RONUZA-57596 format. One record per residue (C-alpha): x, y, z; residue number from 1; chain. Coordinates in Angstrom, 2 decimals. Each point is the difference from the previous one (the first is absolute). Layout:
! residues N
- c1, c2, c3, nr, kette
- X, Y, Z, NUM, A
...
This chain:
! residues 532
- c1, c2, c3, nr, kette
- 10.51, 14.36, -0.75, 1, A
- 1.78, 3.11, -1.15, 2, A
- 1.01, 2.72, 2.45, 3, A
- -1.40, 2.78, -2.16, 4, A
- -3.45, -1.53, -0.09, 5, A
- 0.09, -0.78, 3.70, 6, A
- 0.75, 3.64, 0.70, 7, A
- -2.69, 1.18, -2.40, 8, A
- -2.57, -2.36, 1.53, 9, A
- 0.94, 0.93, 3.56, 10, A
- -0.28, 3.70, -0.84, 11, A
- -3.39, -0.61, -1.62, 12, A
- -1.27, -1.88, 3.06, 13, A
- 1.21, 2.68, 2.41, 14, A
- -1.55, 2.75, -2.13, 15, A
- -3.26, -1.94, -0.26, 16, A
- -0.09, -0.47, 3.77, 17, A
- 0.53, 3.71, 0.63, 18, A
- -2.68, 0.98, -2.50, 19, A
- -2.34, -2.59, 1.50, 20, A
- 0.53, 1.43, 3.47, 21, A
- -0.76, 3.53, -1.24, 22, A
- -3.13, -1.16, -1.80, 23, A
- -1.24, -1.73, 3.12, 24, A
- 0.63, 3.11, 2.03, 25, A
- -2.02, 2.28, -2.26, 26, A
- -2.58, -2.34, -1.54, 27, A
- -2.06, -2.48, 1.99, 28, A
- -0.74, -1.98, -3.17, 29, A
- 3.62, -0.38, -1.06, 30, A
- 1.73, -3.39, 0.23, 31, A
- 3.41, -0.90, 1.32, 32, A
- 2.79, -1.15, -2.32, 33, A
- 0.21, -3.73, -0.58, 34, A
- 2.60, -2.05, 1.87, 35, A
- 1.75, -2.42, -2.36, 36, A
- -0.47, -3.10, 2.14, 37, A
- -2.78, -1.78, 1.88, 38, A
- -0.09, 0.80, 3.72, 39, A
- -1.45, -3.21, 1.40, 40, A
- -0.83, 1.61, 3.35, 41, A
- -2.33, 2.48, -1.72, 42, A
- -2.11, -2.61, -1.81, 43, A
- -0.05, -2.90, 2.45, 44, A
- -2.05, 1.49, 2.81, 45, A
- 1.38, 0.30, 3.51, 46, A
- -0.86, -3.53, 1.14, 47, A
- 1.19, -1.72, -3.17, 48, A
- 3.26, 1.95, -0.07, 49, A
- 0.68, -0.72, 3.67, 50, A
- -0.61, -3.70, -0.63, 51, A
- 2.41, 0.05, -2.97, 52, A
- 2.69, 1.76, 2.03, 53, A
- -0.47, -2.40, 2.92, 54, A
- 0.61, -3.03, -2.22, 55, A
- 2.82, 1.58, -2.02, 56, A
- 2.76, -1.23, 2.33, 57, A
- -1.17, -3.59, -0.44, 58, A
- -0.40, 0.38, -3.76, 59, A
- 3.29, 1.80, -0.61, 60, A
- 1.92, -2.53, 2.09, 61, A
- -1.37, -3.05, -1.79, 62, A
- 2.43, -0.75, -2.83, 63, A
- -1.67, -3.33, -0.79, 64, A
- -3.08, 1.14, -1.95, 65, A
- -0.92, -2.36, -2.84, 66, A
- -0.15, 1.16, -3.61, 67, A
- -2.08, -1.85, -2.57, 68, A
- 0.75, 0.37, -3.72, 69, A
- -1.27, -1.54, -3.21, 70, A
- 1.87, -3.13, -1.03, 71, A
- 1.17, -0.80, -3.52, 72, A
- -3.66, -0.37, -1.02, 73, A
- -3.46, 0.21, 1.56, 74, A
- 0.29, -3.47, 1.53, 75, A
- 2.89, 1.03, 2.27, 76, A
- 0.69, 2.38, 2.90, 77, A
- 3.37, 1.14, 1.28, 78, A
- 0.51, 0.67, 3.71, 79, A
- 2.84, 1.84, 1.76, 80, A
- 0.67, 0.94, 3.62, 81, A
- 2.82, 0.51, 2.47, 82, A
- 0.41, -2.04, 3.15, 83, A
- 2.52, 0.16, 2.77, 84, A
- 3.16, -2.06, -0.47, 85, A
- -0.73, -2.30, 2.91, 86, A
- 0.63, -3.70, -0.43, 87, A
- -0.85, -1.69, -3.27, 88, A
- -1.76, 2.15, -2.61, 89, A
- -3.51, -1.15, -1.01, 90, A
- -0.98, 1.50, -3.37, 91, A
- -3.38, -1.74, -0.08, 92, A
- -3.47, 1.13, -1.13, 93, A
- -3.05, -2.10, 0.89, 94, A
- -2.63, 0.56, -2.68, 95, A
- -3.32, -1.62, -0.85, 96, A
- -3.63, 0.48, -0.88, 97, A
- -2.16, 1.49, 2.70, 98, A
- -1.27, -2.79, 2.27, 99, A
- 2.22, -2.41, -1.97, 100, A
- 3.34, -1.68, 0.49, 101, A
- 3.06, 2.21, 0.32, 102, A
- 3.15, -0.84, -1.95, 103, A
- 3.51, 1.06, 1.07, 104, A
- 2.11, 1.79, -2.63, 105, A
- 3.70, 0.42, 0.77, 106, A
- 2.24, 2.63, -1.56, 107, A
- 3.40, 1.57, 0.50, 108, A
- 1.60, 2.14, 2.65, 109, A
- 3.08, 2.21, 0.35, 110, A
- 1.70, 2.49, 2.28, 111, A
- -1.11, 3.64, 0.16, 112, A
- 2.65, 2.72, 0.07, 113, A
- -0.13, 0.94, 3.70, 114, A
- 1.12, 3.57, -0.71, 115, A
- -3.59, 0.48, -1.13, 116, A
- -1.46, -1.43, 3.21, 117, A
- 2.02, 1.90, 2.58, 118, A
- 2.26, -3.00, 0.56, 119, A
- -2.83, -2.45, 0.72, 120, A
- 0.30, -3.32, -1.84, 121, A
- -2.77, -0.87, -2.44, 122, A
- -0.48, -2.34, -2.95, 123, A
- -2.29, 0.41, -2.98, 124, A
- -2.45, -2.72, -1.05, 125, A
- -1.22, -0.42, -3.60, 126, A
- -2.67, -2.60, -0.81, 127, A
- -2.12, -0.70, -3.10, 128, A
- -3.47, -1.56, 0.26, 129, A
- -1.58, -1.60, -3.08, 130, A
- -3.19, -1.70, -1.15, 131, A
- -2.35, 2.97, 0.50, 132, A
- -3.42, -0.10, -1.66, 133, A
- -2.08, 3.02, -0.98, 134, A
- -2.84, 1.34, 2.17, 135, A
- 1.06, -2.15, 2.95, 136, A
- 0.34, 0.77, 3.72, 137, A
- 3.25, -1.03, 1.70, 138, A
- 1.73, 0.32, 3.38, 139, A
- 3.72, 0.29, 0.71, 140, A
- 2.47, 0.24, 2.85, 141, A
- 3.76, 0.48, -0.05, 142, A
- 2.62, -1.29, 2.39, 143, A
- 2.19, 2.44, 1.89, 144, A
- 2.70, -1.94, 1.79, 145, A
- -2.19, -3.09, -0.09, 146, A
- -3.09, 1.70, 1.42, 147, A
- -3.03, 0.35, -2.28, 148, A
- -1.63, 3.40, -0.29, 149, A
- -3.73, 0.56, 0.35, 150, A
- -1.94, -1.16, -3.10, 151, A
- -0.65, 2.56, -2.73, 152, A
- -2.86, -0.39, -2.47, 153, A
- 0.85, 0.43, -3.68, 154, A
- -2.28, -0.23, -3.04, 155, A
- 0.85, -0.25, -3.67, 156, A
- -2.15, 1.84, -2.53, 157, A
- -0.85, -0.46, -3.68, 158, A
- 2.94, -0.96, -2.22, 159, A
- -1.72, 1.28, -3.14, 160, A
- -1.20, 3.44, 1.18, 161, A
- 2.95, 1.26, 2.02, 162, A
- -0.28, 3.06, 2.25, 163, A
- 3.18, 1.76, 1.08, 164, A
- 0.78, 3.02, 2.13, 165, A
- 2.79, 2.34, -1.13, 166, A
- 1.65, 2.01, 2.79, 167, A
- 2.90, 2.41, -0.16, 168, A
- 2.72, 1.02, 2.45, 169, A
- -1.33, -0.93, 3.44, 170, A
- 3.50, 1.11, 1.09, 171, A
- -0.60, -0.57, 3.70, 172, A
- 1.97, 2.67, 1.86, 173, A
- 0.04, 2.64, -2.75, 174, A
- -2.11, 2.51, 1.95, 175, A
- 3.03, 0.87, 2.13, 176, A
- 0.31, 3.68, 0.82, 177, A
- -3.73, 0.65, -0.32, 178, A
- -1.98, 1.37, 2.95, 179, A
- -2.22, -2.18, 2.13, 180, A
- -1.51, 1.49, 3.13, 181, A
- 2.61, 2.04, 1.85, 182, A
- 2.99, -1.83, -1.54, 183, A
- 1.47, -0.91, -3.37, 184, A
- 0.04, -3.56, -1.29, 185, A
- 3.42, -1.66, 0.18, 186, A
- 1.54, -2.90, -1.88, 187, A
- 2.01, -1.37, 2.93, 188, A
- 0.64, -3.70, 0.53, 189, A
- -2.44, -2.52, 1.43, 190, A
- -3.03, 1.10, 1.99, 191, A
- 1.23, 3.61, -0.06, 192, A
- -0.74, 0.18, -3.75, 193, A
- -3.15, 2.10, 0.32, 194, A
- -0.05, 0.65, -3.75, 195, A
- -0.31, -3.75, -0.55, 196, A
- -2.76, -0.13, 2.62, 197, A
- -1.88, 2.71, -1.89, 198, A
- 0.46, -1.50, -3.45, 199, A
- -0.74, -3.60, 1.02, 200, A
- -3.39, 1.18, 1.24, 201, A
- -0.77, 1.63, -3.36, 202, A
- 1.20, -3.09, -1.88, 203, A
- -2.15, -2.34, 2.10, 204, A
- -3.02, 2.30, -0.48, 205, A
- 0.38, 0.15, -3.79, 206, A
- 0.22, -3.76, -0.42, 207, A
- -3.02, -0.57, 2.23, 208, A
- -2.05, 2.55, -1.96, 209, A
- 1.02, -1.59, -3.29, 210, A
- -0.89, -3.50, 1.17, 211, A
- -3.37, 1.18, 1.32, 212, A
- -0.70, 1.37, -3.47, 213, A
- 1.29, -3.12, -1.84, 214, A
- -0.17, -3.02, 2.34, 215, A
- 0.72, -2.44, -2.86, 216, A
- 3.45, 1.43, -0.65, 217, A
- 2.53, -2.53, -1.36, 218, A
- 3.23, 1.81, 0.91, 219, A
- 1.75, 3.34, 0.47, 220, A
- 2.80, 1.51, -2.10, 221, A
- 2.32, 2.49, 1.68, 222, A
- 2.02, 2.22, -2.35, 223, A
- 2.84, 0.31, 2.51, 224, A
- 1.40, 1.94, 2.96, 225, A
- -1.63, -2.11, 2.66, 226, A
- 2.12, 1.79, 2.62, 227, A
- 1.87, 3.27, 0.26, 228, A
- 3.51, -0.43, 1.41, 229, A
- 2.59, -0.45, -2.75, 230, A
- 2.85, -2.42, 0.68, 231, A
- -0.62, 0.06, 3.75, 232, A
- -1.64, -2.24, 2.58, 233, A
- -3.74, 0.33, -0.51, 234, A
- -1.62, -2.96, 1.73, 235, A
- -2.62, 2.07, 1.82, 236, A
- -1.08, 1.39, -3.38, 237, A
- -0.39, -3.50, -1.42, 238, A
- -1.88, -0.99, 3.17, 239, A
- -2.42, 2.87, -0.55, 240, A
- -0.35, -0.88, -3.68, 241, A
- -0.59, -3.73, 0.52, 242, A
- -2.16, 0.67, 3.05, 243, A
- -2.89, 1.17, -2.20, 244, A
- -2.85, -2.41, 0.79, 245, A
- -0.97, -0.57, -3.64, 246, A
- 3.42, -1.40, -0.92, 247, A
- -0.45, -3.13, 2.11, 248, A
- -2.68, -1.24, -2.40, 249, A
- 0.73, 1.83, -3.28, 250, A
- 3.15, -0.69, -2.05, 251, A
- 2.29, 2.93, -0.82, 252, A
- 2.35, 0.12, -3.01, 253, A
- 2.49, 2.71, 0.95, 254, A
- 2.46, 1.82, -2.25, 255, A
- 3.37, 1.21, 1.29, 256, A
- 0.09, 3.80, 0.29, 257, A
- 3.03, 2.21, 0.38, 258, A
- -0.62, 0.19, 3.77, 259, A
- -0.13, -3.80, 0.16, 260, A
- 2.95, -0.80, -2.23, 261, A
- 3.21, 0.59, 1.97, 262, A
- -0.13, -2.71, 2.64, 263, A
- -1.32, -3.59, 0.15, 264, A
- -3.09, 0.70, 2.15, 265, A
- -2.35, -0.37, -2.96, 266, A
- 1.22, -3.47, -0.98, 267, A
- -0.31, -1.20, 3.59, 268, A
- -3.60, 1.19, 0.31, 269, A
- -1.28, -1.00, -3.45, 270, A
- 0.15, -3.41, -1.66, 271, A
- -0.39, 0.88, -3.68, 272, A
- -0.86, -2.56, -2.70, 273, A
- 2.24, -0.83, -2.96, 274, A
- 2.80, 2.12, 1.44, 275, A
- 2.71, 0.72, -2.57, 276, A
- 3.59, 1.12, 0.39, 277, A
- -0.74, 3.00, -2.25, 278, A
- -0.33, 3.60, 1.21, 279, A
- 1.59, -0.82, 3.33, 280, A
- 0.60, 2.42, 2.84, 281, A
- 0.43, -0.96, 3.67, 282, A
- -3.79, -0.27, 0.25, 283, A
- -0.39, -2.53, -2.81, 284, A
- -0.71, 0.06, -3.72, 285, A
- -2.61, -0.47, -2.71, 286, A
- -2.73, -2.62, 0.31, 287, A
- -3.23, -1.05, -1.69, 288, A
- -3.17, -2.03, 0.46, 289, A
- -3.16, -1.02, -1.81, 290, A
- -3.50, 0.54, 1.31, 291, A
- -3.10, -0.94, -2.00, 292, A
- 0.28, 1.58, -3.47, 293, A
- 2.89, 2.27, 1.00, 294, A
- 3.80, -0.12, 0.08, 295, A
- 1.48, 2.36, 2.59, 296, A
- 3.63, 1.09, -0.21, 297, A
- 1.57, 1.95, 2.88, 298, A
- 3.24, 1.86, -0.75, 299, A
- 2.50, 1.47, 2.47, 300, A
- 1.02, 2.99, -2.10, 301, A
- 2.15, 1.38, 2.80, 302, A
- 2.47, -2.16, -1.89, 303, A
- 0.60, 1.91, -3.24, 304, A
- 1.19, -2.99, -2.04, 305, A
- -2.85, -0.06, -2.50, 306, A
- 1.50, -2.95, -1.88, 307, A
- -0.67, -2.10, 3.10, 308, A
- -3.59, 1.25, 0.27, 309, A
- -0.51, -0.97, -3.64, 310, A
- 1.26, -3.50, 0.77, 311, A
- -2.42, -0.26, 2.94, 312, A
- -2.93, 1.08, -2.19, 313, A
- 1.05, -2.44, -2.70, 314, A
- 0.14, -2.84, 2.54, 315, A
- -3.43, 0.91, 1.39, 316, A
- -1.64, 0.18, -3.43, 317, A
- 1.58, -3.30, -1.03, 318, A
- -1.33, -1.61, 3.21, 319, A
- -3.56, 1.24, -0.54, 320, A
- -0.29, 0.69, -3.76, 321, A
- -3.78, -0.31, -0.17, 322, A
- -0.91, 2.61, 2.62, 323, A
- -2.74, 2.30, -1.28, 324, A
- 1.49, 3.00, 1.84, 325, A
- 3.57, 0.98, 0.80, 326, A
- 0.34, 2.37, 2.93, 327, A
- 3.28, 1.49, 1.26, 328, A
- 0.51, 1.62, 3.40, 329, A
- 2.89, 2.43, 0.51, 330, A
- 0.59, 2.56, 2.71, 331, A
- 1.35, 3.07, -1.79, 332, A
- -2.68, 1.45, -2.27, 333, A
- 1.57, 0.39, -3.42, 334, A
- -3.25, 1.65, -1.11, 335, A
- -1.34, 1.96, 2.97, 336, A
- -1.03, 3.57, 0.79, 337, A
- 1.29, 0.81, 3.49, 338, A
- 2.15, 3.03, 0.65, 339, A
- 2.79, -1.82, 1.79, 340, A
- 0.80, -2.89, -2.30, 341, A
- -1.87, -0.10, -3.31, 342, A
- 2.42, 2.36, -1.77, 343, A
- 3.19, -1.37, 1.59, 344, A
- 0.80, -3.35, 1.64, 345, A
- -3.45, -1.39, -0.78, 346, A
- 0.69, -0.04, -3.71, 347, A
- 3.65, -1.07, 0.26, 348, A
- -0.65, -3.37, -1.72, 349, A
- -2.74, 1.19, -2.36, 350, A
- 2.14, -0.09, -3.14, 351, A
- 1.10, -3.57, 0.76, 352, A
- -3.12, -1.62, 1.44, 353, A
- -2.53, 1.38, -2.48, 354, A
- 1.25, -2.00, -3.02, 355, A
- 0.39, -3.15, 2.11, 356, A
- -3.57, 0.27, 1.25, 357, A
- -1.07, 0.44, -3.62, 358, A
- 2.01, -3.01, -1.14, 359, A
- -1.62, -2.34, 2.52, 360, A
- -3.49, 1.42, -0.53, 361, A
- -0.53, 1.18, 3.56, 362, A
- -3.57, 1.24, 0.51, 363, A
- 0.15, 1.90, 3.31, 364, A
- 2.82, 1.46, 2.10, 365, A
- -0.70, 0.74, 3.70, 366, A
- 2.21, 2.63, 1.67, 367, A
- 0.50, 1.93, 3.25, 368, A
- 2.71, 2.38, 1.25, 369, A
- -1.68, 3.32, -0.82, 370, A
- -2.63, 0.03, 2.79, 371, A
- -2.62, 1.25, -2.47, 372, A
- -2.58, -1.80, -2.15, 373, A
- 0.26, -0.10, -3.80, 374, A
- -1.43, -2.01, -2.88, 375, A
- 1.70, 0.27, -3.37, 376, A
- -1.18, -0.12, -3.57, 377, A
- 1.12, -3.14, -1.84, 378, A
- 3.73, 0.41, -0.61, 379, A
- 2.51, -1.66, -2.34, 380, A
- 3.63, 0.64, -0.88, 381, A
- 0.87, 2.31, -2.89, 382, A
- 2.35, -2.55, -1.64, 383, A
- 2.93, 2.44, 0.19, 384, A
- 3.40, -0.48, 1.64, 385, A
- 0.35, 1.67, 3.41, 386, A
- 2.59, 0.25, 2.75, 387, A
- 0.31, -2.25, 3.03, 388, A
- -0.07, 1.51, 3.50, 389, A
- 0.33, -1.07, 3.63, 390, A
- 0.39, 1.24, 3.55, 391, A
- 3.02, -0.92, 2.10, 392, A
- 0.58, -0.50, 3.68, 393, A
- 1.76, 2.62, 2.06, 394, A
- 3.63, -0.73, 0.78, 395, A
- -0.87, -1.15, 3.54, 396, A
- -2.74, -2.34, -1.28, 397, A
- -2.63, 1.59, 2.25, 398, A
- -2.40, 0.75, -2.84, 399, A
- -0.32, 1.20, -3.55, 400, A
- 1.24, 3.32, -1.38, 401, A
- -3.40, 1.37, -1.00, 402, A
- 1.46, 3.29, -1.22, 403, A
- 1.67, -1.50, -3.07, 404, A
- -0.75, -2.48, -2.73, 405, A
- 2.83, -1.75, -1.82, 406, A
- 0.19, -0.81, -3.70, 407, A
- 1.00, -3.67, -0.08, 408, A
- 1.80, 0.27, -3.34, 409, A
- 1.85, 3.33, 0.42, 410, A
- 0.31, -0.02, 3.84, 411, A
- -1.20, 3.62, 0.01, 412, A
- -1.47, 1.22, 3.29, 413, A
- -3.27, 1.83, -0.66, 414, A
- -1.19, 2.54, 2.60, 415, A
- -3.74, 0.26, 0.59, 416, A
- 0.28, 3.55, 1.34, 417, A
- 2.97, 1.61, -1.79, 418, A
- 1.64, 2.88, 1.85, 419, A
- -0.70, 3.46, -1.32, 420, A
- 2.45, 0.74, -2.81, 421, A
- 0.90, -3.68, -0.54, 422, A
- -0.59, -0.10, -3.75, 423, A
- 1.52, -3.47, -0.41, 424, A
- -2.10, -1.43, 2.80, 425, A
- -3.14, 1.60, -1.40, 426, A
- 0.67, -1.50, -3.43, 427, A
- 0.52, -3.46, 1.48, 428, A
- -3.26, 0.36, 1.92, 429, A
- -1.96, 1.29, -2.99, 430, A
- 1.36, -2.72, -2.28, 431, A
- -0.99, -2.63, 2.60, 432, A
- -3.54, 1.37, 0.19, 433, A
- -0.34, 0.10, -3.79, 434, A
- 1.33, -3.53, -0.35, 435, A
- -2.70, -1.26, 2.35, 436, A
- -2.69, 1.11, -2.42, 437, A
- 0.32, -3.52, -1.35, 438, A
- -3.63, -1.06, -0.29, 439, A
- -2.99, 0.15, -2.29, 440, A
- -3.50, 0.05, 1.44, 441, A
- -3.49, -1.08, -0.88, 442, A
- -2.44, 2.40, 1.61, 443, A
- -2.42, -1.62, 2.42, 444, A
- -3.50, 1.38, -0.45, 445, A
- -2.89, -1.52, 1.89, 446, A
- -0.11, -2.81, 2.51, 447, A
- 0.96, -2.96, -2.18, 448, A
- 2.65, -0.82, -2.61, 449, A
- -0.41, -3.08, -2.17, 450, A
- 3.14, -1.55, -1.52, 451, A
- 1.95, 3.18, 0.68, 452, A
- 3.61, 0.58, -1.01, 453, A
- 2.41, 0.70, 2.83, 454, A
- 0.41, -0.47, 3.73, 455, A
- -2.04, 1.40, 2.88, 456, A
- 2.11, 1.47, 2.84, 457, A
- -1.51, 0.55, 3.46, 458, A
- 1.76, 1.85, 2.83, 459, A
- -1.44, -0.65, 3.46, 460, A
- -0.15, 2.71, 2.67, 461, A
- 0.87, -0.76, 3.63, 462, A
- -2.35, -2.60, 1.49, 463, A
- 0.95, 0.85, 3.59, 464, A
- 0.10, 3.78, -0.34, 465, A
- 3.49, 0.10, 1.48, 466, A
- 1.20, 2.50, -2.61, 467, A
- -1.46, 1.75, -3.05, 468, A
- 1.62, 1.99, -2.81, 469, A
- -1.27, 2.81, -2.20, 470, A
- -0.97, -0.67, -3.60, 471, A
- 2.34, 1.49, -2.57, 472, A
- -1.29, 3.42, -1.08, 473, A
- -0.56, -0.83, -3.67, 474, A
- -1.75, -3.33, -0.67, 475, A
- 2.05, -2.06, -2.44, 476, A
- -1.53, -0.97, -3.34, 477, A
- 0.24, -3.70, 0.89, 478, A
- -2.31, 0.36, 3.02, 479, A
- -3.73, -0.68, -0.43, 480, A
- -1.07, 0.53, 3.64, 481, A
- 1.68, 1.01, 3.25, 482, A
- -0.91, 0.93, 3.56, 483, A
- 1.49, 1.34, 3.22, 484, A
- -2.52, 0.67, 2.75, 485, A
- 2.35, -0.73, 2.93, 486, A
- -2.01, -3.09, 0.95, 487, A
- 0.97, -3.70, 0.11, 488, A
- -1.03, -1.81, -3.17, 489, A
- 0.01, -3.40, -1.68, 490, A
- -1.06, -1.52, -3.30, 491, A
- -2.22, -3.04, -0.57, 492, A
- 0.95, -2.04, -3.07, 493, A
- -2.20, -2.74, -1.46, 494, A
- 1.36, -2.46, -2.56, 495, A
- -1.79, -2.57, -2.15, 496, A
- 1.14, -1.79, -3.16, 497, A
- -1.32, 2.88, -2.12, 498, A
- 0.08, 3.11, 2.20, 499, A
- 2.30, 1.83, 2.40, 500, A
- -1.62, 2.89, 1.86, 501, A
- 1.18, 2.44, 2.65, 502, A
- -1.78, 2.52, 2.21, 503, A
- 1.60, 2.16, 2.71, 504, A
- -1.34, 1.16, 3.36, 505, A
- 1.03, 2.32, 2.82, 506, A
- -0.94, -0.16, 3.68, 507, A
- -1.17, 3.24, 1.62, 508, A
- 0.89, 0.95, 3.55, 509, A
- -3.46, -1.07, 1.16, 510, A
- 0.47, -3.42, -1.59, 511, A
- -2.05, 0.34, -3.19, 512, A
- 1.25, -1.77, -3.12, 513, A
- -0.22, 2.18, -3.12, 514, A
- 0.76, -0.73, -3.65, 515, A
- 2.65, 2.37, -1.39, 516, A
- 0.34, -1.36, -3.54, 517, A
- -2.56, -1.64, -2.22, 518, A
- 0.24, -3.74, -0.49, 519, A
- 2.21, -0.65, -3.02, 520, A
- 0.03, -3.27, -1.94, 521, A
- 2.31, -1.65, -2.51, 522, A
- -1.75, -2.61, -2.13, 523, A
- 1.49, -2.68, -2.27, 524, A
- -2.04, -1.67, -2.73, 525, A
- 0.43, -3.42, -1.57, 526, A
- 0.99, 1.69, -3.27, 527, A
- 2.87, 1.83, 1.69, 528, A
- 1.22, -3.22, 1.62, 529, A
- 0.12, -1.73, -3.40, 530, A
- 2.00, 2.90, -1.45, 531, A
- 2.51, -0.19, 2.86, 532, A
């Protein structure tokens, strides 16, 4: 995020708060200014919030929560969890039909970097289970140091009508610095991370509401930034994230966000299918999987080597050439509408990724990063030659230099907020912005597009409510719908052989689920398939 926009946003928030206070003083009907995060203590009720706080020490201290992810196709599941490095490791999942015989599946194990666990010794366990059938009830346990956990019930759903939840930026711990009661939330380590305590509650609440609404959900897609700390120990944030009750029985396909990318925590906690060596950072790289009529490709675009991402897409398409739908998940929203990222680091790879997505006939791109909701028109490349851009790490490796983009070919450093009087910097910035107008669009009118030309881009808002951003003042021409109501939201996607639909909801403070964008459907006909 750029310093200039931070300052502008902070000033706007302070001014809004002052005006809100004055309005409240002189008008009983006036409303207070909106806080840009979800205060869990204000929506939980006294008893529920006390219960959550009482169990937080246990939750935050348990680094061994199990994650469940889709396998390479709908007949497989991937499990991951940490266990203490005591005696012989036992990476074993016991899995079977409910009231049937359990089968033991053995996987792999490895050491965890103990700088992330406050010196305590842990190992990670990765196991794949296969042979799953649709619409079937199962039970599983995992072994932690040879001891089986309590059984967890798990049910598969339809493999032909697939229902998926899209969530953006849970970013457990991001509400740091916000007020709660008579103190401010802090992002300290371990149990003292009250921001993580706050955000984990909101995350758990959102997933439970979503599952209540759609109990036959196949799996969840996270567009990245599971946790908040960048390049630092963050185990209590992962504990809060994986502690959400729904995740024990619903697979999650997670994308690596910029807050996840700079240490190996992610690859310990998630066992991803068809992992490639492309797009690697410390957290892992690109991967892909098939589910029903869809091919899903997950790219770690914190690595700016687009040639590698192209190779990963090519490998995925070659592995599943007959998929009816091709869906890509990335973290940074190359076509978004949030104030903080959509006109800067969000679009950094737009000129490079757009033609590649066109080449491989991607249908839908799922994004996060901007903490706002947007749905695009159908977009294609403009077939012109454009520059190549990237971000680079700071000299100390602690994070990215978000204030500058770099032209890969000329090595020019492009400032996002040129200093007053810096004519050269302003020209570099303006040329960068103009170069990123690299798309053509097909206007989306109505609720359904049949055999449309172009790609649908969705940006998910924060599912936990840990942090929200303003929408950019002027809606871009590529945006069909957008929303920022300062409430946690999620999208429900339904996929069949012929249709892919998406509808988005928000959760009010009193727990109501409200639609914030009309259901939108892409349809493919047999005639279009023959032409392809």
